C-alpha positions in Angstrom: 82.4 130.4 75.9 81.3 127.1 74.3 83.7 125.1 76.4 82.6 127.0 79.5 78.9 126.1 78.8 79.9 122.4 78.1 81.7 122.3 81.5 78.8 123.9 83.3 76.4 121.3 81.7 78.8 118.5 82.6 78.6 119.6 86.2 75.1 120.8 86.4 73.4 117.8 84.9 74.8 115.2 87.3 74.2 117.5 90.2 70.5 117.9 89.1 70.2 114.1 88.8 71.6 113.6 92.3 69.4 116.3 93.8 66.3 114.8 92.3 67.2 111.3 93.4 67.9 112.4 97.0 64.5 114.1 97.1 62.8 110.9 95.8 64.9 108.8 98.3 63.8 111.2 101.1 60.2 110.7 100.2 60.6 106.9 100.3 62.3 107.1 103.7 59.4 109.4 105.0 56.8 106.9 103.7 58.5 104.1 105.8 58.0 106.3 108.9 61.5 107.6 109.4 63.0 111.1 109.3 64.9 111.5 105.9 67.0 114.3 107.3 68.1 112.2 110.2 68.7 109.3 107.9 70.9 111.3 105.5 72.8 112.8 108.4 73.4 109.3 109.7 75.0 108.4 106.4 77.5 111.2 106.9 78.2 110.0 110.4 78.8 106.4 109.3 81.3 107.6 106.8 83.2 109.9 109.1 82.0 113.1 107.4 80.0 114.1 110.5 80.6 113.5 114.2 78.8 110.7 116.1 77.4 111.1 119.5 80.0 108.7 121.0 83.0 106.6 120.0 84.7 103.4 121.1 88.3 103.5 122.5 90.9 104.7 120.1 88.2 105.7 117.6 87.0 109.1 116.5 85.6 110.9 113.5 89.1 110.9 112.0 89.4 107.1 112.2 85.9 106.7 110.6 87.0 109.1 107.8 90.2 107.2 107.0 88.2 103.9 107.0 85.9 105.5 104.5 88.8 106.6 102.3 90.2 103.0 102.5 86.7 101.7 101.5 86.3 103.8 98.3 89.9 103.8 97.0 89.4 100.6 94.9 86.3 102.1 93.4 88.2 105.1 92.0 90.5 102.7 90.1 87.6 100.5 89.0 85.6 103.5 87.7 88.7 104.9 85.9 89.1 101.4 84.2 85.5 101.6 82.9 86.0 105.2 81.7 89.2 104.4 79.7 87.5 101.5 77.9 84.4 103.6 77.2 86.6 106.3 75.8 87.3 104.0 72.9 83.7 102.8 72.7 84.4 99.6 74.6 82.5 98.2 77.5 84.7 96.6 80.1 82.3 94.6 82.2 85.1 92.3 83.4 86.6 94.7 85.9 85.7 92.5 88.8 87.3 89.5 87.3 90.5 91.5 86.5 90.5 92.7 90.1 90.3 89.2 91.4 93.0 87.9 89.1 95.4 90.7 90.0 94.6 90.4 93.8 95.1 86.7 93.9 98.3 86.7 91.9 99.8 89.5 94.0 98.7 87.6 97.2 100.4 84.4 96.2 103.6 86.0 94.8 104.1 88.8 97.3 101.5 88.5 100.1 102.8 85.2 101.3 106.4 86.0 100.8 109.0 87.1 103.4 109.9 90.4 101.6 110.2 93.5 103.6 107.7 96.4 103.2 110.2 98.5 101.1 110.2 95.8 98.4 106.8 94.1 98.9 104.4 97.1 98.5 105.8 98.4 95.2 105.9 94.8 93.9 102.2 94.3 94.8 101.4 97.3 92.7 103.5 96.1 89.8 102.1 92.6 89.8 98.6 94.0 90.0 99.2 96.2 87.0 100.8 93.4 85.0 98.1 90.8 85.6 95.3 93.3 85.0 96.9 94.7 81.9 97.4 91.2 80.4 93.7 90.3 81.1 92.5 93.6 79.6 94.8 93.2 76.6 93.4 89.7 75.9 89.9 91.1 75.7 91.0 93.9 73.4 92.9 91.4 71.2 89.9 89.1 70.9 87.8 92.1 69.9 90.3 93.3 67.3 91.5 90.0 65.8 88.3 87.9 65.9 85.6 90.6 66.4 84.5 88.9 69.7 82.3 91.2 71.6 84.2 92.5 74.6 81.1 92.2 76.8 80.9 88.4 76.1 84.6 87.8 76.4 85.0 89.8 79.7 82.0 88.0 81.2 83.4 84.6 80.3 86.8 85.6 81.8 85.0 86.7 85.0 83.7 83.2 85.4 87.0 81.6 84.5 88.9 83.8 87.1 86.2 83.3 89.7 86.1 79.5 89.7 89.7 78.8 88.9 90.9 81.0 91.7 88.3 79.6 94.1 89.7 76.1 93.4 93.3 77.2 94.2 92.2 79.0 97.4 90.2 76.1 98.7 92.9 73.6 97.8 96.1 75.4 98.8 95.6 78.7 100.5 92.4 78.5 102.6 92.2 79.5 106.2 90.3 76.7 108.0 88.7 79.2 110.5 87.5 82.1 108.2 87.2 79.9 105.1 88.8 82.7 103.1 92.4 82.9 101.8 95.1 83.1 104.5 95.9 86.6 105.7 98.7 88.3 103.8 101.8 89.7 105.6 101.7 93.2 107.0 104.7 94.1 104.8 102.7 93.5 101.6 99.5 95.2 102.7 98.7 98.5 101.1 96.8 99.7 104.1 98.7 100.5 107.3 96.3 98.9 109.8 95.7 100.2 113.3 98.5 102.8 113.0 98.8 104.6 116.3 98.5 108.4 116.0 98.2 110.0 119.4 95.6 107.9 121.3 93.9 106.8 118.1 94.4 103.7 115.9 93.9 104.7 112.2 93.8 102.5 109.1 95.9 104.6 106.6 95.2 103.6 102.9 98.4 104.1 100.9 96.4 103.4 97.7 94.6 106.8 97.8 97.9 108.5 96.8 98.1 106.3 93.7 94.4 106.7 93.0 94.7 110.5 92.9 97.8 110.2 90.6 95.8 107.8 88.4 93.0 110.4 88.1 95.5 113.1 87.0 97.2 110.7 84.5 94.0 109.6 83.0 92.8 113.2 82.6 96.1 114.0 80.9 95.8 111.0 78.6 92.3 112.0 77.6 92.8 115.8 77.2 96.5 116.3 76.3 97.8 113.4 74.3 97.5 112.2 70.7 96.5 108.7 72.0 93.6 110.3 74.0 92.3 112.0 70.8 92.6 108.7 68.9 90.7 106.8 71.5 88.0 109.4 71.5 87.8 109.3 67.7 87.5 105.5 67.7 84.8 105.7 70.4 82.7 108.1 68.2 83.1 106.1 65.0 85.5 103.3 64.3 85.0 103.5 60.5 85.5 107.3 60.4 88.7 106.9 62.6 90.0 104.2 60.2 89.3 106.5 57.3 91.3 109.3 59.0 94.3 106.9 59.3 93.9 105.9 62.9 94.9 102.3 63.7 91.6 101.2 65.2 92.7 97.8 66.3 95.7 99.2 68.1 93.5 101.7 69.9 91.2 98.9 71.0 94.0 96.8 72.5 95.7 99.8 74.0 92.5 101.0 75.6 91.6 97.7 77.1 95.2 97.2 78.3 95.1 100.5 80.2 91.7 99.6 81.5 93.0 96.3 82.8 96.0 98.0 84.4 93.6 100.2 86.4 91.4 97.3 87.2 94.5 95.4 88.5 95.3 98.4 90.8 91.7 98.3 92.0 92.1 94.6 92.8 95.3 95.0 94.8 94.1 98.0 96.8 91.0 96.0 97.7 92.3 92.5 98.4 95.7 93.6 99.7 94.6 96.9 101.1 91.0 97.1 102.4 90.4 93.4 103.0 93.7 91.5 103.4 92.2 88.2 102.2 90.0 86.8 99.4 86.7 85.1 99.8 86.3 82.1 97.4 83.5 81.9 94.8 82.7 85.6 95.3 83.0 88.1 92.5 83.0 91.7 93.9 80.2 94.0 92.9 82.8 96.8 92.8 83.6 96.2 89.1 79.9 96.3 88.2 79.1 99.3 90.4 82.1 101.1 88.8 80.2 101.2 85.5 77.4 103.3 87.1 79.9 105.4 89.0 81.8 106.2 85.8 78.6 107.2 84.0 77.5 109.3 87.0 80.8 111.1 86.8 80.3 111.7 83.1 83.3 109.5 82.3 85.4 112.5 83.5 88.4 111.4 85.8 87.7 114.3 88.2 84.0 113.7 88.1 84.6 110.1 89.0 86.1 111.1 92.3 82.9 112.9 93.4 80.6 110.1 92.1 82.8 107.5 93.9 82.5 109.4 97.2 78.8 109.8 96.8 78.0 106.1 96.0 80.5 104.9 98.6 79.1 107.2 101.2 75.7 105.6 100.8 77.1 102.1 101.0 79.4 102.7 103.9 77.0 104.7 106.0 74.0 102.4 105.5 74.7 100.3 108.6 75.0 103.3 110.9 71.8 104.7 109.3 69.9 101.6 110.2 71.0 101.8 113.9 70.5 105.5 114.3 67.6 106.4 112.1 65.8 103.0 112.0 66.0 102.9 108.3 66.7 99.5 106.7 70.1 99.3 105.0 68.3 98.0 101.9 66.9 101.5 101.5 70.5 102.7 100.8 70.6 100.3 97.9 67.3 101.8 96.7 68.7 105.3 96.9 71.8 104.3 95.0 69.6 102.7 92.3 67.5 105.9 92.0 70.6 108.0 91.7 71.9 105.7 88.9 68.4 105.8 87.3 68.4 109.5 87.2 72.0 109.7 86.0 71.0 107.4 83.1 68.6 110.2 82.1 71.5 112.6 81.7 71.1 112.6 77.9 67.5 113.5 78.1 68.2 116.2 80.7 70.9 117.6 78.5 68.6 117.7 75.5 65.9 119.4 77.6 68.2 122.1 78.8 69.6 122.8 75.3 66.0 122.9 74.0 65.1 125.5 76.6 68.2 127.5 75.8 67.3 127.5 72.0 63.8 128.6 72.7 65.0 131.3 75.0 67.4 132.6 72.3 64.7 132.4 69.6 62.3 134.4 71.9 64.9 137.0 72.7 65.8 137.3 68.9 62.1 138.0 68.1 61.8 140.6 70.8 64.8 142.4 69.4 63.2 142.5 66.0 
């Protein structure tokens, strides 16, 4: 019964936060002179979750939906990376840098090679996992061996990756027209672009398959393994975990390694999947947004799927919302910020609900007497 109540609270509290934020967002949209219901429906249309009034050639609601899935797939990996680190009480704010390092390395090694798709696509994933894992392990090692705060070291690595990789792209791999890195080969790309299905051309993201597998594996790690229990113990109290015989340093390094591996997968599914190239001197906001997405999902792997879809829906559909409902796309960012603000109040909401429950139980107990 206790576990059931905990599960209901874990679902109920984020849903309440989302509902409140959507109401506040609707009020803001109404104040600007637009119809909030039309605006929210336009968000669904722009993400392929509702039909548009008309479509271009070879396009349909299905093509929009697959484009949306391609858009949010890297975010699932990035949010899982944050969740794994938080499980051990660590804050991986370097997900964007790890994504960039993994994406660039896989681009140079595999993306510009002549390998066929059968070899190139698995190799892209392996390179991404390896590079991301090494970057994450380095942060964990610095925390364990020298007690360097992981926030500081991950931020510094973000800058190192950003400007070092920018130098190599601009020097050796730049496309003179787009001013981004050269396009990778189709064989190495993790999204099957413009795949003809009937009379439609659909972008099929292969990464979503691995994202769902990653969600299941992370859940299994958290709930069914000794390592998951140790990470949770370290996250609650490192000193108590050490007293219980748990190797705290090993857990820190292991947690950040797994976090980096997931960040690496986020990087390759973005740069070698959704985009196909890398823009120099730009550090993606995905790694930072993933922190909020993970918290909104209550750091639960399955909850992360729903929070990812919600936040990505607002970002993806904002352009269509502007054209159809005359709502500035910046309002979408405001709505996202409100959602995250309310989700940050989860602890207070949980305390309030528990307080009401205790008062109700006390009242019923007095009436029985």
